[in-house]
C-alpha positions in Angstrom: -82.0 -72.3 10.4 -81.4 -69.6 7.8 -77.7 -68.8 7.1 -76.1 -65.8 5.5 -72.5 -65.6 4.4 -71.0 -62.1 3.9 -67.8 -61.7 1.8 -66.1 -58.5 1.0 -65.9 -58.8 -2.8 -66.1 -61.6 -5.3 -63.8 -60.7 -8.2 -61.4 -63.7 -8.4 -60.7 -67.1 -6.8 -58.0 -66.3 -4.3 -57.4 -67.6 -0.8 -60.4 -65.8 0.8 -62.7 -67.1 -1.9 -61.5 -70.7 -1.3 -62.7 -70.2 2.3 -66.0 -68.9 1.0 -66.3 -71.9 -1.4 -65.8 -74.3 1.6 -68.4 -72.4 3.6 -70.9 -72.7 0.7 -70.3 -76.4 0.7 -70.9 -76.6 4.5 -74.1 -74.5 4.2 -75.6 -75.4 0.8 -78.8 -73.4 1.5 -77.0 -70.2 2.6 -77.4 -66.9 0.9 -74.2 -64.9 0.0 -73.9 -61.2 0.3 -71.0 -59.1 -1.1 -70.1 -55.6 -2.4 -69.1 -56.6 -5.9 -69.8 -59.8 -7.9 -68.1 -61.1 -11.0 -69.8 -64.5 -11.5 -67.7 -65.4 -14.5 -64.6 -65.5 -12.2 -66.3 -67.6 -9.5 -66.4 -71.3 -9.0 -69.6 -73.3 -9.8 -70.1 -73.8 -6.0 -70.3 -70.1 -5.3 -72.4 -69.4 -8.4 -74.8 -72.1 -7.2 -75.8 -69.9 -4.3 -78.1 -66.8 -4.4 -75.7 -63.8 -4.3 -76.9 -60.4 -3.3 -74.7 -57.3 -3.8 -74.6 -53.9 -2.1 -75.1 -50.7 -4.1 -71.3 -50.6 -4.7 -71.8 -53.2 -7.5 -73.9 -50.7 -9.4 -71.5 -47.8 -9.3 -69.3 -46.9 -12.3 -66.4 -49.2 -13.1 -67.0 -51.0 -9.7 -66.0 -54.4 -11.1 -62.5 -53.2 -11.8 -62.0 -50.3 -9.4 -64.0 -51.6 -6.4 -61.3 -50.6 -3.9 -61.7 -47.0 -4.8 -65.2 -47.2 -3.2 -63.8 -48.3 0.1 -65.1 -45.2 2.1 -68.7 -46.1 0.9 -68.6 -49.7 1.9 -69.5 -49.3 5.6 -72.7 -47.5 4.6 -73.4 -50.1 1.9 -73.0 -53.0 4.4 -75.5 -51.4 6.8 -78.2 -51.2 4.1 -78.2 -55.0 3.8 -81.3 -56.5 5.5 -80.2 -59.7 7.3 -83.1 -59.8 9.8 -84.3 -63.2 8.4 -81.1 -65.0 9.2 -80.3 -67.0 12.4 -76.6 -67.5 11.6 -74.4 -64.9 9.9 -70.8 -65.8 8.9 -68.7 -62.8 7.8 -65.5 -63.5 5.8 -63.4 -60.5 6.8 -60.4 -59.0 5.1 -62.1 -56.0 3.4 -65.3 -54.6 5.0 -67.7 -57.5 5.7 -68.3 -57.9 9.4 -70.1 -54.5 9.8 -73.5 -55.9 8.8 -76.5 -55.4 11.1 -77.9 -58.7 12.3 -81.0 -59.7 14.3 -80.5 -59.3 18.1 -80.9 -63.1 18.7 -78.8 -64.2 15.7 -75.3 -65.6 16.0 -72.6 -63.6 14.1 -69.4 -65.5 13.5 -66.5 -63.7 11.8 -63.9 -65.7 10.0 -61.1 -63.1 9.9 -58.3 -63.5 7.2 -56.8 -60.3 8.8 -58.1 -57.0 10.2 -58.3 -54.8 7.1 -54.7 -54.5 5.9 -55.0 -51.0 4.3 -56.5 -49.7 7.6 -54.1 -51.3 10.1 -50.9 -53.3 9.4 -50.3 -52.1 5.8 -51.6 -48.5 6.1 -48.3 -46.7 5.5 -47.4 -49.0 2.6 -50.7 -48.3 0.8 -50.4 -44.5 1.6 -46.9 -44.3 0.1 -48.0 -46.2 -3.1 -51.2 -44.1 -3.5 -51.4 -41.7 -6.5 -51.0 -37.9 -6.0 -54.8 -37.3 -6.2 -55.7 -39.9 -3.6 -52.9 -39.5 -1.1 -54.0 -36.2 0.4 -57.5 -37.7 1.1 -56.4 -41.0 2.5 -55.5 -40.1 6.1 -58.9 -38.6 6.8 -60.9 -41.3 5.0 -58.9 -44.2 6.6 -59.1 -42.6 10.0 -62.9 -42.6 9.8 -62.9 -46.2 8.4 -60.6 -47.3 11.3 -63.1 -45.9 13.8 -65.9 -47.7 12.1 -63.9 -51.0 12.0 -63.3 -50.8 15.7 -66.9 -50.2 16.5 -68.2 -53.0 14.3 -66.0 -55.6 16.2 -68.7 -55.3 18.9 -71.3 -56.6 16.4 -69.4 -60.0 16.2 -70.3 -62.7 18.7 -67.3 -65.0 17.9 -64.1 -64.6 16.0 -62.2 -67.3 14.0 -58.7 -66.4 12.8 -57.0 -68.1 9.9 -53.7 -68.3 11.7 -52.1 -67.6 15.1 -50.5 -64.5 13.5 -54.0 -63.1 12.6 -55.3 -64.1 16.1 -52.6 -61.9 17.6 -53.6 -59.0 15.3 -57.3 -59.5 16.2 -56.4 -59.1 19.9 -54.1 -56.2 19.3 -56.7 -54.3 17.2 -60.1 -55.4 18.6 -59.1 -56.8 22.0 -61.1 -60.0 21.2 -60.1 -63.6 21.5 -60.1 -65.8 18.4 -60.1 -69.5 17.7 -57.6 -70.5 15.1 -58.8 -72.6 12.1 -56.4 -72.7 9.2 -57.9 -72.1 5.7 -58.8 -75.1 3.5 -56.2 -76.3 1.0 -56.9 -79.0 -1.6 -53.9 -81.1 -0.7 -55.2 -84.3 -2.1 -55.2 -83.3 -5.7 -51.5 -84.0 -5.9 -51.4 -87.9 -5.9 -47.7 -88.4 -6.2 -44.8 -86.0 -6.5 -43.0 -85.8 -9.9 -39.2 -85.4 -10.3 -38.4 -81.7 -10.0 -37.4 -79.4 -12.8 -34.5 -77.0 -12.9 -36.4 -73.7 -12.1 -37.9 -72.1 -9.1 -41.5 -70.8 -8.8 -43.1 -67.6 -7.4 -46.9 -67.5 -7.2 -48.8 -64.5 -6.0 -51.1 -61.6 -6.7 -48.6 -58.9 -7.9 -49.2 -56.2 -5.4 -46.5 -54.3 -3.5 -46.6 -56.1 -0.1 -46.1 -59.5 -1.8 -42.5 -58.3 -2.6 -42.1 -60.1 -5.9 -39.4 -57.6 -6.7 -37.1 -59.2 -4.2 -37.4 -62.6 -5.9 -36.9 -61.1 -9.3 -33.8 -59.1 -8.2 -32.3 -62.1 -6.5 -32.7 -64.4 -9.5 -31.5 -61.8 -11.9 -28.3 -61.6 -9.9 -27.9 -65.4 -9.6 -28.7 -66.1 -13.2 -31.0 -68.9 -12.1 -34.4 -69.6 -13.7 -37.5 -68.2 -12.0 -41.1 -68.6 -13.2 -43.6 -66.0 -11.8 -47.3 -66.8 -11.9 -49.8 -64.0 -11.1 -51.3 -60.7 -12.2 -51.9 -57.4 -10.6 -50.9 -53.7 -10.5 -47.2 -54.4 -10.4 -47.1 -56.7 -13.4 -45.7 -54.2 -15.9 -43.0 -52.9 -13.6 -41.9 -56.4 -12.7 -41.9 -57.4 -16.3 -39.4 -54.5 -17.0 -37.3 -55.7 -14.1 -37.1 -59.3 -15.2 -33.8 -60.5 -16.7 -33.3 -63.3 -19.2 -33.7 -66.0 -16.6 -37.0 -64.7 -15.2 -40.3 -65.5 -16.9 -43.6 -63.8 -16.0 -46.6 -65.9 -17.1 -49.4 -63.7 -15.8 -52.6 -65.5 -14.9 -52.7 -69.3 -15.1 -55.6 -71.7 -14.9 -55.8 -74.0 -11.9 -54.6 -76.9 -14.0 -51.6 -75.0 -15.3 -50.8 -73.8 -11.8 -50.8 -77.4 -10.6 -48.4 -78.3 -13.3 -46.1 -75.4 -12.3 -46.1 -76.6 -8.7 -45.2 -80.1 -9.7 -42.4 -79.0 -12.1 -40.6 -76.5 -10.0 -37.5 -77.2 -7.8 -38.8 -75.1 -4.9 -41.3 -72.3 -4.2 -40.1 -68.8 -3.3 -42.2 -67.0 -0.7 -41.1 -63.4 0.1 -44.3 -62.0 1.7 -45.2 -61.4 5.3 -48.5 -63.1 4.8 -51.5 -63.6 7.1 -51.5 -67.4 6.4 -50.4 -68.2 2.9 -52.2 -70.9 1.0 -49.6 -71.0 -1.8 -46.8 -72.5 0.3 -49.2 -75.3 1.4 -50.2 -76.0 -2.2 -46.6 -76.2 -3.2 -45.9 -78.6 -0.3 -48.9 -80.7 -1.3 -47.1 -81.2 -4.6 -44.0 -82.4 -2.7 -42.1 -79.2 -3.3 -40.1 -77.5 -0.5 -40.6 -73.8 0.3 -38.0 -71.0 0.8 -40.0 -68.6 2.9 -39.6 -65.3 4.9 -39.6 -66.2 8.6 -42.6 -64.1 9.4 -46.4 -64.4 9.4 -48.4 -67.5 8.5 -45.4 -69.3 6.8 -43.9 -69.9 10.2 -47.0 -72.0 11.0 -47.1 -74.0 7.8 -43.5 -74.6 6.7 -41.4 -76.9 8.9 -37.8 -76.0 8.6 -35.6 -78.8 7.5 -38.6 -81.0 6.6 -40.7 -79.0 4.1 -38.5 -75.9 3.5 -36.1 -73.3 4.8 -36.4 -69.8 6.1 -34.6 -66.5 5.5 -34.8 -63.7 8.0 -34.6 -60.5 6.1 -36.9 -59.3 3.3 -34.0 -58.6 0.9 -32.5 -60.1 -2.2 -29.3 -60.9 -0.4 -31.1 -62.9 2.3 -33.0 -64.8 -0.4 -29.8 -65.5 -2.4 -28.2 -67.0 0.7 -31.3 -69.2 1.3 -31.2 -70.5 -2.3 -27.5 -71.4 -2.0 -28.2 -73.1 1.4 -31.1 -75.0 -0.1 -29.1 -76.2 -3.1 -26.4 -77.5 -0.8 -28.9 -79.8 0.9 -31.7 -80.2 -1.7 -31.2 -84.0 -1.7 -32.4 -84.2 2.0 -35.9 -83.0 1.2 -38.3 -86.0 0.8 -41.3 -85.2 -1.4 -43.4 -87.8 0.3 -42.6 -86.4 3.8 -43.4 -82.9 2.5 -46.8 -84.1 1.2 -47.6 -85.8 4.5 -46.9 -82.6 6.3 -49.1 -80.6 4.0 -52.0 -83.0 4.5 -52.5 -81.5 8.0 -54.1 -78.4 6.3 -56.5 -80.3 4.1 -59.9 -78.9 3.1 -61.8 -81.8 4.8 -60.1 -81.0 8.1 -61.1 -77.3 7.7 -64.7 -78.2 7.2 -64.9 -80.6 10.1 -63.2 -78.1 12.5 -65.3 -75.2 11.4 -68.6 -77.0 11.5 -67.9 -78.5 15.0 -66.9 -75.1 16.3 -69.9 -73.2 14.9 -72.3 -75.9 16.0 -71.0 -75.7 19.5 -71.3 -71.9 19.5 -74.9 -72.2 18.3 -75.8 -74.4 21.2 -74.2 -72.1 23.7 -75.9 -69.1 22.0 -79.3 -70.7 22.2 -78.8 -71.7 25.9 -77.8 -68.1 26.7 -80.8 -66.8 24.9 -83.1 -69.1 26.9 -81.6 -68.1 30.2 -82.0 -64.4 29.4 -85.5 -64.6 28.0 -87.4 -65.1 31.3 -85.5 -62.2 32.9 -86.3 -60.0 30.0 -90.0 -61.0 30.1 -90.1 -60.2 33.8 -88.5 -56.9 33.3 -91.0 -56.0 30.5 -93.9 -57.1 32.7 -92.7 -54.9 35.6 -92.3 -52.0 33.2 -95.9 -52.4 32.0 -97.2 -52.6 35.6 -95.4 -49.4 36.4 -96.9 -47.7 33.4 -100.4 -49.0 34.3 -100.2 -47.6 37.9 -98.6 -44.3 36.9 
């Protein structure tokens, strides 16, 4: 069986790329297809596979400004020749599922979320767009939205990374999805260390992550906050930060692990599709103070592994921090780690392989049932032509 894995772009090892890495381990002979590829930023597992890019990768400054080429990505995907592959797994968050597959191939889409800038986050992206891009966005995104809806019919089966995303898939595509949470390396934290005196915020620094809420809250409280991450908002957030807030920028995986282990608690302000960061923090034995929306509601167990706040505001976060500090002694690092183990990478691989293998059997049986009927219809057509 020949397997192809399609991922939107490979420019850094974030949550979607961790899923891709696990898929590459599950299917070691698979070929990988993507729009843009920066091998120096990928794990050895991904680099060990043959990676084919679309023509987007050869356009000017594509490795840094790949999202500017979003309107061309549907065309680019459809130029990929996947006719040799029996199983195609698309990893969808940007354009990936719109590939053309062989009629008898099985196409499984692991959906991190229907494209955020097309659906749930459209107005946020529109308001933050520059003056040259903003007038063109409504038309371009409208066409991309139509294409995205049409290509949902090219997928045989959907997997969602959370119940939140499964609801979005139904709302947007009217398709059912099986929920398999993303892989998290929970076992790399053997034992929890004594916590430090600071809080931690880990994220790509883009508008919808709402790092500004955390920085504003900790400026007001005068408590220490360490921010790990890079992105378009870094400079603005650096200017916002008061004397108790430190922005570290990009950290290596080893340094990030140390930050998880040393913090008092993780701050999570985003309405996220799933959110691997809170699970990583819990795997280190650290509680999470999270917005009560999105994937965090499926991973954080209130009172055991963290607390929630209900409004995406500095005031709500300040109240949650004060509430946490009044009962911080009740959070048991070992119990938090045991809870996080339910999202381990090994469990992801077992669940995904069992699910896809079952679908492959069902798909082959369906093909075998329809083949005789198709052959009879073709024979009848030829007889009609012969007697005409």
